[in-house]
Gaussian input, Z-matrix of N, CA and C with variables (Angstrom, degrees):
# hf/3-21g

backbone

0 1
 N
 C     1     B1
 C     2     B2     1     A1
 N     3     B3     2     A2     1     D1
 C     4     B4     3     A3     2     D2
 C     5     B5     4     A4     3     D3
 N     6     B6     5     A5     4     D4
 C     7     B7     6     A6     5     D5
 C     8     B8     7     A7     6     D6
 N     9     B9     8     A8     7     D7
 C    10    B10     9     A9     8     D8
 C    11    B11    10    A10     9     D9
 N    12    B12    11    A11    10    D10
 C    13    B13    12    A12    11    D11
 C    14    B14    13    A13    12    D12
 N    15    B15    14    A14    13    D13
 C    16    B16    15    A15    14    D14
 C    17    B17    16    A16    15    D15
 N    18    B18    17    A17    16    D16
 C    19    B19    18    A18    17    D17
 C    20    B20    19    A19    18    D18
 N    21    B21    20    A20    19    D19
 C    22    B22    21    A21    20    D20
 C    23    B23    22    A22    21    D21
 N    24    B24    23    A23    22    D22
 C    25    B25    24    A24    23    D23
 C    26    B26    25    A25    24    D24
 N    27    B27    26    A26    25    D25
 C    28    B28    27    A27    26    D26
 C    29    B29    28    A28    27    D27
 N    30    B30    29    A29    28    D28
 C    31    B31    30    A30    29    D29
 C    32    B32    31    A31    30    D30
 N    33    B33    32    A32    31    D31
 C    34    B34    33    A33    32    D32
 C    35    B35    34    A34    33    D33
 N    36    B36    35    A35    34    D34
 C    37    B37    36    A36    35    D35
 C    38    B38    37    A37    36    D36
 N    39    B39    38    A38    37    D37
 C    40    B40    39    A39    38    D38
 C    41    B41    40    A40    39    D39
 N    42    B42    41    A41    40    D40
 C    43    B43    42    A42    41    D41
 C    44    B44    43    A43    42    D42
 N    45    B45    44    A44    43    D43
 C    46    B46    45    A45    44    D44
 C    47    B47    46    A46    45    D45
 N    48    B48    47    A47    46    D46
 C    49    B49    48    A48    47    D47
 C    50    B50    49    A49    48    D48
 N    51    B51    50    A50    49    D49
 C    52    B52    51    A51    50    D50
 C    53    B53    52    A52    51    D51
 N    54    B54    53    A53    52    D52
 C    55    B55    54    A54    53    D53
 C    56    B56    55    A55    54    D54
 N    57    B57    56    A56    55    D55
 C    58    B58    57    A57    56    D56
 C    59    B59    58    A58    57    D57
 N    60    B60    59    A59    58    D58
 C    61    B61    60    A60    59    D59
 C    62    B62    61    A61    60    D60
 N    63    B63    62    A62    61    D61
 C    64    B64    63    A63    62    D62
 C    65    B65    64    A64    63    D63
 N    66    B66    65    A65    64    D64
 C    67    B67    66    A66    65    D65
 C    68    B68    67    A67    66    D66
 N    69    B69    68    A68    67    D67
 C    70    B70    69    A69    68    D68
 C    71    B71    70    A70    69    D69
 N    72    B72    71    A71    70    D70
 C    73    B73    72    A72    71    D71
 C    74    B74    73    A73    72    D72
 N    75    B75    74    A74    73    D73
 C    76    B76    75    A75    74    D74
 C    77    B77    76    A76    75    D75
 N    78    B78    77    A77    76    D76
 C    79    B79    78    A78    77    D77
 C    80    B80    79    A79    78    D78
 N    81    B81    80    A80    79    D79
 C    82    B82    81    A81    80    D80
 C    83    B83    82    A82    81    D81
 N    84    B84    83    A83    82    D82
 C    85    B85    84    A84    83    D83
 C    86    B86    85    A85    84    D84
 N    87    B87    86    A86    85    D85
 C    88    B88    87    A87    86    D86
 C    89    B89    88    A88    87    D87
 N    90    B90    89    A89    88    D88
 C    91    B91    90    A90    89    D89
 C    92    B92    91    A91    90    D90
 N    93    B93    92    A92    91    D91
 C    94    B94    93    A93    92    D92
 C    95    B95    94    A94    93    D93
 N    96    B96    95    A95    94    D94
 C    97    B97    96    A96    95    D95
 C    98    B98    97    A97    96    D96
 N    99    B99    98    A98    97    D97
 C   100   B100    99    A99    98    D98
 C   101   B101   100   A100    99    D99
 N   102   B102   101   A101   100   D100
 C   103   B103   102   A102   101   D101
 C   104   B104   103   A103   102   D102
 N   105   B105   104   A104   103   D103
 C   106   B106   105   A105   104   D104
 C   107   B107   106   A106   105   D105
 N   108   B108   107   A107   106   D106
 C   109   B109   108   A108   107   D107
 C   110   B110   109   A109   108   D108
 N   111   B111   110   A110   109   D109
 C   112   B112   111   A111   110   D110
 C   113   B113   112   A112   111   D111
 N   114   B114   113   A113   112   D112
 C   115   B115   114   A114   113   D113
 C   116   B116   115   A115   114   D114
 N   117   B117   116   A116   115   D115
 C   118   B118   117   A117   116   D116
 C   119   B119   118   A118   117   D117
 N   120   B120   119   A119   118   D118
 C   121   B121   120   A120   119   D119
 C   122   B122   121   A121   120   D120
 N   123   B123   122   A122   121   D121
 C   124   B124   123   A123   122   D122
 C   125   B125   124   A124   123   D123
 N   126   B126   125   A125   124   D124
 C   127   B127   126   A126   125   D125
 C   128   B128   127   A127   126   D126
 N   129   B129   128   A128   127   D127
 C   130   B130   129   A129   128   D128
 C   131   B131   130   A130   129   D129
 N   132   B132   131   A131   130   D130
 C   133   B133   132   A132   131   D131
 C   134   B134   133   A133   132   D132
 N   135   B135   134   A134   133   D133
 C   136   B136   135   A135   134   D134
 C   137   B137   136   A136   135   D135
 N   138   B138   137   A137   136   D136
 C   139   B139   138   A138   137   D137
 C   140   B140   139   A139   138   D138
 N   141   B141   140   A140   139   D139
 C   142   B142   141   A141   140   D140
 C   143   B143   142   A142   141   D141
 N   144   B144   143   A143   142   D142
 C   145   B145   144   A144   143   D143
 C   146   B146   145   A145   144   D144
 N   147   B147   146   A146   145   D145
 C   148   B148   147   A147   146   D146
 C   149   B149   148   A148   147   D147
 N   150   B150   149   A149   148   D148
 C   151   B151   150   A150   149   D149
 C   152   B152   151   A151   150   D150
 N   153   B153   152   A152   151   D151
 C   154   B154   153   A153   152   D152
 C   155   B155   154   A154   153   D153
 N   156   B156   155   A155   154   D154
 C   157   B157   156   A156   155   D155
 C   158   B158   157   A157   156   D156
 N   159   B159   158   A158   157   D157
 C   160   B160   159   A159   158   D158
 C   161   B161   160   A160   159   D159
 N   162   B162   161   A161   160   D160
 C   163   B163   162   A162   161   D161
 C   164   B164   163   A163   162   D162
 N   165   B165   164   A164   163   D163
 C   166   B166   165   A165   164   D164
 C   167   B167   166   A166   165   D165
 N   168   B168   167   A167   166   D166
 C   169   B169   168   A168   167   D167
 C   170   B170   169   A169   168   D168
 N   171   B171   170   A170   169   D169
 C   172   B172   171   A171   170   D170
 C   173   B173   172   A172   171   D171
 N   174   B174   173   A173   172   D172
 C   175   B175   174   A174   173   D173
 C   176   B176   175   A175   174   D174
 N   177   B177   176   A176   175   D175
 C   178   B178   177   A177   176   D176
 C   179   B179   178   A178   177   D177
 N   180   B180   179   A179   178   D178
 C   181   B181   180   A180   179   D179
 C   182   B182   181   A181   180   D180
 N   183   B183   182   A182   181   D181
 C   184   B184   183   A183   182   D182
 C   185   B185   184   A184   183   D183
 N   186   B186   185   A185   184   D184
 C   187   B187   186   A186   185   D185
 C   188   B188   187   A187   186   D186
 N   189   B189   188   A188   187   D187
 C   190   B190   189   A189   188   D188
 C   191   B191   190   A190   189   D189
 N   192   B192   191   A191   190   D190
 C   193   B193   192   A192   191   D191
 C   194   B194   193   A193   192   D192
 N   195   B195   194   A194   193   D193
 C   196   B196   195   A195   194   D194
 C   197   B197   196   A196   195   D195
 N   198   B198   197   A197   196   D196
 C   199   B199   198   A198   197   D197
 C   200   B200   199   A199   198   D198
 N   201   B201   200   A200   199   D199
 C   202   B202   201   A201   200   D200
 C   203   B203   202   A202   201   D201
 N   204   B204   203   A203   202   D202
 C   205   B205   204   A204   203   D203
 C   206   B206   205   A205   204   D204
 N   207   B207   206   A206   205   D205
 C   208   B208   207   A207   206   D206
 C   209   B209   208   A208   207   D207
 N   210   B210   209   A209   208   D208
 C   211   B211   210   A210   209   D209
 C   212   B212   211   A211   210   D210
 N   213   B213   212   A212   211   D211
 C   214   B214   213   A213   212   D212
 C   215   B215   214   A214   213   D213
 N   216   B216   215   A215   214   D214
 C   217   B217   216   A216   215   D215
 C   218   B218   217   A217   216   D216
 N   219   B219   218   A218   217   D217
 C   220   B220   219   A219   218   D218
 C   221   B221   220   A220   219   D219
 N   222   B222   221   A221   220   D220
 C   223   B223   222   A222   221   D221
 C   224   B224   223   A223   222   D222

   B1=1.4720
   B2=1.5233
   B3=1.2747
   B4=1.4974
   B5=1.5177
   B6=1.2946
   B7=1.4185
   B8=1.5397
   B9=1.3173
   B10=1.4671
   B11=1.5438
   B12=1.3088
   B13=1.4580
   B14=1.5200
   B15=1.3422
   B16=1.4456
   B17=1.5334
   B18=1.3267
   B19=1.4391
   B20=1.5333
   B21=1.3599
   B22=1.4844
   B23=1.5536
   B24=1.3225
   B25=1.4673
   B26=1.5134
   B27=1.3006
   B28=1.4813
   B29=1.5008
   B30=1.3332
   B31=1.4676
   B32=1.5014
   B33=1.3063
   B34=1.4621
   B35=1.5392
   B36=1.3410
   B37=1.4776
   B38=1.5291
   B39=1.3499
   B40=1.4831
   B41=1.5480
   B42=1.3223
   B43=1.4626
   B44=1.5272
   B45=1.3523
   B46=1.4627
   B47=1.5390
   B48=1.3054
   B49=1.4806
   B50=1.5352
   B51=1.2954
   B52=1.4641
   B53=1.5544
   B54=1.3162
   B55=1.4452
   B56=1.5453
   B57=1.3209
   B58=1.4760
   B59=1.5173
   B60=1.3561
   B61=1.4851
   B62=1.5534
   B63=1.3003
   B64=1.4883
   B65=1.5277
   B66=1.3277
   B67=1.4688
   B68=1.5341
   B69=1.3568
   B70=1.4756
   B71=1.5318
   B72=1.3152
   B73=1.4549
   B74=1.5219
   B75=1.3300
   B76=1.4259
   B77=1.5350
   B78=1.3169
   B79=1.4296
   B80=1.5705
   B81=1.3248
   B82=1.4517
   B83=1.5317
   B84=1.3456
   B85=1.4322
   B86=1.5172
   B87=1.3467
   B88=1.4556
   B89=1.5139
   B90=1.3592
   B91=1.4847
   B92=1.4999
   B93=1.3408
   B94=1.4522
   B95=1.5193
   B96=1.3317
   B97=1.4786
   B98=1.5259
   B99=1.3266
   B100=1.4730
   B101=1.5261
   B102=1.3566
   B103=1.4587
   B104=1.5241
   B105=1.3150
   B106=1.4549
   B107=1.5523
   B108=1.3114
   B109=1.4770
   B110=1.5182
   B111=1.3370
   B112=1.4732
   B113=1.5078
   B114=1.3378
   B115=1.4438
   B116=1.5400
   B117=1.3148
   B118=1.4593
   B119=1.5106
   B120=1.3370
   B121=1.4469
   B122=1.5303
   B123=1.3422
   B124=1.4493
   B125=1.4968
   B126=1.2939
   B127=1.4514
   B128=1.5318
   B129=1.3480
   B130=1.4573
   B131=1.5539
   B132=1.3257
   B133=1.4553
   B134=1.5147
   B135=1.3287
   B136=1.4785
   B137=1.5146
   B138=1.3338
   B139=1.4463
   B140=1.5226
   B141=1.3185
   B142=1.4760
   B143=1.5402
   B144=1.3056
   B145=1.4382
   B146=1.5059
   B147=1.2943
   B148=1.4733
   B149=1.5208
   B150=1.3437
   B151=1.4630
   B152=1.5056
   B153=1.3373
   B154=1.4627
   B155=1.5144
   B156=1.3216
   B157=1.4564
   B158=1.5281
   B159=1.3261
   B160=1.4493
   B161=1.5243
   B162=1.3195
   B163=1.4547
   B164=1.5268
   B165=1.3489
   B166=1.4809
   B167=1.5147
   B168=1.3351
   B169=1.4807
   B170=1.5337
   B171=1.3335
   B172=1.4301
   B173=1.5377
   B174=1.3345
   B175=1.4589
   B176=1.5544
   B177=1.3333
   B178=1.4720
   B179=1.4937
   B180=1.3302
   B181=1.4707
   B182=1.4968
   B183=1.3388
   B184=1.4663
   B185=1.5311
   B186=1.3472
   B187=1.4763
   B188=1.5190
   B189=1.3117
   B190=1.4527
   B191=1.5409
   B192=1.3264
   B193=1.4549
   B194=1.5425
   B195=1.3170
   B196=1.4720
   B197=1.5256
   B198=1.3232
   B199=1.4521
   B200=1.5317
   B201=1.3305
   B202=1.5001
   B203=1.5390
   B204=1.3414
   B205=1.4506
   B206=1.5452
   B207=1.3457
   B208=1.4499
   B209=1.5323
   B210=1.3418
   B211=1.4505
   B212=1.5199
   B213=1.3271
   B214=1.4614
   B215=1.4857
   B216=1.2861
   B217=1.4636
   B218=1.5167
   B219=1.2932
   B220=1.4752
   B221=1.5301
   B222=1.3123
   B223=1.4571
   B224=1.5272
   A1=109.78
   A2=117.53
   A3=120.94
   A4=112.02
   A5=116.08
   A6=123.29
   A7=108.88
   A8=116.43
   A9=120.69
   A10=107.78
   A11=117.10
   A12=123.11
   A13=108.55
   A14=116.52
   A15=120.94
   A16=109.52
   A17=116.31
   A18=119.75
   A19=108.49
   A20=114.88
   A21=120.19
   A22=106.80
   A23=115.73
   A24=119.88
   A25=109.46
   A26=116.77
   A27=124.28
   A28=110.80
   A29=117.56
   A30=122.93
   A31=115.25
   A32=118.78
   A33=120.82
   A34=109.44
   A35=116.31
   A36=119.98
   A37=114.40
   A38=117.88
   A39=117.02
   A40=110.47
   A41=113.10
   A42=119.42
   A43=113.78
   A44=116.20
   A45=118.33
   A46=109.45
   A47=117.46
   A48=121.66
   A49=108.67
   A50=116.35
   A51=122.18
   A52=109.20
   A53=116.64
   A54=120.32
   A55=112.86
   A56=116.38
   A57=120.66
   A58=111.90
   A59=115.34
   A60=118.80
   A61=109.24
   A62=116.75
   A63=120.22
   A64=110.15
   A65=116.76
   A66=120.02
   A67=111.70
   A68=116.04
   A69=119.67
   A70=110.62
   A71=118.83
   A72=120.71
   A73=111.97
   A74=117.12
   A75=121.65
   A76=110.86
   A77=118.51
   A78=124.41
   A79=112.00
   A80=117.15
   A81=120.68
   A82=108.61
   A83=115.83
   A84=120.44
   A85=111.19
   A86=115.67
   A87=122.19
   A88=115.45
   A89=115.74
   A90=118.25
   A91=109.17
   A92=115.56
   A93=122.29
   A94=111.65
   A95=117.93
   A96=120.90
   A97=109.27
   A98=114.70
   A99=121.26
   A100=107.98
   A101=115.57
   A102=120.89
   A103=107.03
   A104=116.06
   A105=119.29
   A106=110.96
   A107=115.21
   A108=121.48
   A109=106.99
   A110=115.56
   A111=120.86
   A112=110.54
   A113=115.32
   A114=123.21
   A115=105.80
   A116=117.21
   A117=121.34
   A118=112.26
   A119=116.07
   A120=120.68
   A121=115.93
   A122=115.54
   A123=120.70
   A124=111.54
   A125=115.32
   A126=120.62
   A127=107.47
   A128=115.52
   A129=122.19
   A130=108.43
   A131=115.79
   A132=120.11
   A133=110.77
   A134=114.34
   A135=119.79
   A136=107.67
   A137=115.87
   A138=121.51
   A139=106.70
   A140=115.16
   A141=121.29
   A142=109.40
   A143=116.76
   A144=122.20
   A145=109.29
   A146=117.23
   A147=120.30
   A148=111.24
   A149=113.64
   A150=119.85
   A151=112.64
   A152=116.50
   A153=119.77
   A154=108.77
   A155=115.59
   A156=120.88
   A157=111.04
   A158=118.31
   A159=121.83
   A160=110.93
   A161=116.57
   A162=123.72
   A163=107.44
   A164=117.75
   A165=120.42
   A166=112.54
   A167=117.06
   A168=119.83
   A169=110.12
   A170=117.26
   A171=121.55
   A172=109.96
   A173=117.09
   A174=121.75
   A175=109.49
   A176=116.03
   A177=119.83
   A178=111.77
   A179=117.65
   A180=120.05
   A181=112.02
   A182=118.25
   A183=121.74
   A184=110.63
   A185=115.55
   A186=119.45
   A187=109.98
   A188=118.26
   A189=123.12
   A190=110.65
   A191=115.35
   A192=121.21
   A193=110.82
   A194=115.26
   A195=120.14
   A196=110.74
   A197=118.34
   A198=121.09
   A199=116.05
   A200=114.73
   A201=118.10
   A202=109.28
   A203=114.08
   A204=119.09
   A205=108.69
   A206=116.85
   A207=121.34
   A208=106.73
   A209=116.63
   A210=119.00
   A211=111.55
   A212=116.44
   A213=122.32
   A214=108.64
   A215=117.50
   A216=119.72
   A217=109.02
   A218=115.15
   A219=119.44
   A220=107.91
   A221=114.42
   A222=118.68
   A223=110.00
   D1=132.63
   D2=-180.00
   D3=-84.41
   D4=151.43
   D5=175.68
   D6=-115.24
   D7=139.35
   D8=178.24
   D9=-108.52
   D10=128.67
   D11=175.96
   D12=-122.42
   D13=127.26
   D14=176.85
   D15=-102.10
   D16=133.33
   D17=-177.54
   D18=-129.49
   D19=130.35
   D20=179.77
   D21=-93.32
   D22=131.35
   D23=-173.91
   D24=-129.19
   D25=132.82
   D26=179.13
   D27=-101.12
   D28=142.08
   D29=170.48
   D30=103.92
   D31=-2.39
   D32=-178.36
   D33=-84.63
   D34=134.00
   D35=-175.37
   D36=-130.35
   D37=-11.24
   D38=-172.60
   D39=-154.27
   D40=178.15
   D41=178.43
   D42=-61.43
   D43=-32.34
   D44=178.08
   D45=-65.77
   D46=-37.14
   D47=176.99
   D48=-60.52
   D49=-47.22
   D50=-178.81
   D51=-60.17
   D52=-45.31
   D53=-179.95
   D54=-63.84
   D55=-40.72
   D56=179.64
   D57=-64.03
   D58=-46.03
   D59=-178.64
   D60=-69.48
   D61=-40.86
   D62=179.04
   D63=-59.11
   D64=-43.37
   D65=-179.79
   D66=-61.70
   D67=-44.88
   D68=-177.88
   D69=-68.61
   D70=-41.72
   D71=-179.90
   D72=-67.79
   D73=-37.95
   D74=-179.37
   D75=-65.67
   D76=-24.32
   D77=-179.03
   D78=-74.52
   D79=-15.51
   D80=178.07
   D81=-70.20
   D82=132.72
   D83=-179.11
   D84=-60.83
   D85=129.94
   D86=179.18
   D87=97.78
   D88=-14.63
   D89=179.49
   D90=-72.98
   D91=130.35
   D92=-177.29
   D93=-105.14
   D94=-33.60
   D95=-177.94
   D96=-156.55
   D97=147.16
   D98=176.24
   D99=-132.38
   D100=129.40
   D101=175.67
   D102=-127.16
   D103=129.50
   D104=-177.20
   D105=-118.66
   D106=128.93
   D107=174.16
   D108=-98.04
   D109=104.92
   D110=-176.86
   D111=-77.66
   D112=131.13
   D113=175.57
   D114=-124.21
   D115=89.18
   D116=-176.92
   D117=-54.63
   D118=126.17
   D119=179.97
   D120=77.44
   D121=3.69
   D122=-179.85
   D123=-133.34
   D124=-150.81
   D125=-179.22
   D126=-99.43
   D127=119.73
   D128=177.18
   D129=-89.71
   D130=157.86
   D131=-179.69
   D132=-121.85
   D133=126.00
   D134=173.75
   D135=-102.88
   D136=130.50
   D137=174.27
   D138=-108.50
   D139=117.11
   D140=-173.65
   D141=-112.22
   D142=122.14
   D143=174.78
   D144=-97.85
   D145=128.97
   D146=-177.42
   D147=-140.64
   D148=165.62
   D149=-179.47
   D150=-69.60
   D151=-23.84
   D152=-179.95
   D153=-156.39
   D154=-174.26
   D155=-179.45
   D156=-62.57
   D157=134.68
   D158=178.37
   D159=-94.04
   D160=149.42
   D161=176.27
   D162=-77.49
   D163=116.22
   D164=-178.33
   D165=-55.70
   D166=-34.37
   D167=178.87
   D168=-64.95
   D169=-41.77
   D170=-178.68
   D171=-66.57
   D172=-38.95
   D173=177.49
   D174=-63.50
   D175=-45.27
   D176=178.75
   D177=-61.81
   D178=-40.57
   D179=178.33
   D180=-64.82
   D181=-39.31
   D182=178.44
   D183=-62.50
   D184=-44.50
   D185=178.72
   D186=-64.62
   D187=-40.41
   D188=179.34
   D189=-63.75
   D190=-39.23
   D191=178.74
   D192=-59.70
   D193=-33.61
   D194=177.79
   D195=-79.96
   D196=-10.12
   D197=175.39
   D198=102.94
   D199=17.68
   D200=-176.06
   D201=-129.28
   D202=177.86
   D203=-170.01
   D204=-124.92
   D205=129.18
   D206=171.71
   D207=-78.92
   D208=124.00
   D209=-179.70
   D210=-99.58
   D211=-21.19
   D212=175.42
   D213=-164.85
   D214=148.46
   D215=172.86
   D216=-139.40
   D217=149.07
   D218=-178.18
   D219=-146.56
   D220=143.71
   D221=-177.66
   D222=-85.81

């Protein structure tokens, strides 16, 4: 059974931002799909489908590795 995790991300402004965050989130073990709704100049939302529950700290680190900030996350 898949789990959906929504993550709010600050600082994303373009397609390159989306690609960078998608690449980092996809690298997390168990992640099956990542869809990002870009909100230029605001808070973007990443919807992550995974095989099981994701560690919020690991998700935050992946987003930070791409150069952005998780402002809230919810399962």
